[in-house]
C-alpha positions, 0 to 999 in steps of 0.5 A: 500498500502507498498514500499519494497525500494530495487533496487532489487524488481522492477517488472523486468517482465515489467519495459517497462510499467514505465513511462516514457514509448516509444519506443524512447529517446534522443542519450544523458547520463543524470545524476543528479548533484546539483538537475538539470538533466544535459546532461552528454554525448553523446551517438552516437557521431553523432545523439548526436551533432546533436541534438544541446544538449551539455554537462553540458545543465540542461533539465528544462522541456520535452514537456513542463512538468517541470522536477522536475514534472516529478521526484514527478509524477514518483518517487512513481513507482520507487522502488528503495533503496534510493534517489541516485539510484532512482534519476540515474534510473529515470535519465536513462530513462528521454528522454524516449518517441515517436519517433521524435522530442521533445521540451526540454527546457534547460538551459545553462551557465546560459541561458534558451533556447528552442530546438527540438532533435529528439529521436531515437530508442534505435539501433540508440541512442546507449548504455547509459553510466552505469559506470562513470570510467575511459574510457580505459585499467583496470590499469594505472598509473596516474603518478609515485607516483599514480596507478588506476584500474577500476573493470568494465573491471577486471580479477581475473587472472589480480590482482597479475600483477596490483598490482606488477605494483602499487609497490612503488607508494604512493596511488592506486585509485580503481574505482568502480564506476562501477559493477565488470566484477570478483568477486575480493573480495577476491582476491584482498581484500586479498592483501590489509591486513597484517592480518585477517580483518572483513570486513562484516557479514549477516543475513538470513531467518529462512525459519521455523520460517517466519518472523526470521532472524538470525545473520550469519557468519562474512566475513575476508579479510586473508593476500596474496602477493603480498602485496600492501603497499600504500594508497587505495583510493575507488571511488563509486556513485550511480551506485556502486549497490550490489556486487560494495557495498560489493566489497567496503566495503571490500576494505574500511577495509583495514588499512588507506583506505578512500572511496570517491564520493557518496552514493551508491545503497543501495541494498548490497547481493545478489538477490532472484527471485520471480515468480509471477502468471501471467508469472510476476516476480519480486526479492528482496535482499535476505540476510542482509549485515552489517558491522561487528559492526551491522551498516546496508548497505540495502537502506543506501548505503555505505557512503564516508568518503570524500563526492566529487561530479560532478559539472556542471561546471566540467562536460561542462569542461570535469573534473573528480572531483571525481577522482581528489579529490581521487589523491589529497588524495594521494599527498597531497597539494603540487600538484598544481590543474592543475597537478592534473587535467592533471592525472584525465584527461578522 
């Protein structure tokens, strides 16, 4: 047996057979925080609140099986590049099972409880949260000094307008805790540099010599107007994958830019599809993606300059502690925590 450790490489044609199986799930979003499976959101306001589960609940067991045991059992069949993406995918599927009541043991404010919420069909349970950015508009001013832009709904044509609107701010937060809706590596990245700036290089397979790979071109940002002159802070976490990771690499190359958050999914680069006899289908990351100095990104991910993760207490209070840390990097230590929290409020 061998392992690819590539998030792109699941057996996608049979992904429904990956445990836990079942036609229904609980109407909540789950994420691993502080080594616990934590309820972080409601997928359907009516049915989620009726379930009795609350934000910040730590799910310690499902149908009598400890969560830690479920993770240990399922880990070998999750073809993920690193632990960050593996726990992300397990969390998304954790509550899958048979329709009807489930036995859920939780810890709420250090108090153990047992609940019996119902698993619902996907159409009733609501969509699973796949981003951790702010809801609402793509671009906004969090204050007169802080601009915010998320990439999950960005359009390339709007980028110059957003940079003009950010003119005069001390810093720009670029939120890539999501998957970019448009490819804006150059449309936005070129506006963050003042000289040609390399940010990535690739390796490509030599089809005439199976097993051999050769270093290819180095990609660079090239300065364009309007130029943004403030500090750039890039937000990433485990949902940042593939194009999102490549985009973060590019923006990180801007002078003085920093990455705040936690390790990304480690599946950078393009995707090569592989048909398998029997109508099965898988994929792999088809090229190697490296920083210009040769450091790899595959399986490792984009490692934050300043590691900040959500906390269980922060989830209970509705805080975005990663965004708060980014704002703090821009405004410094003189601004009060309550003011920072207000700017980052979801």
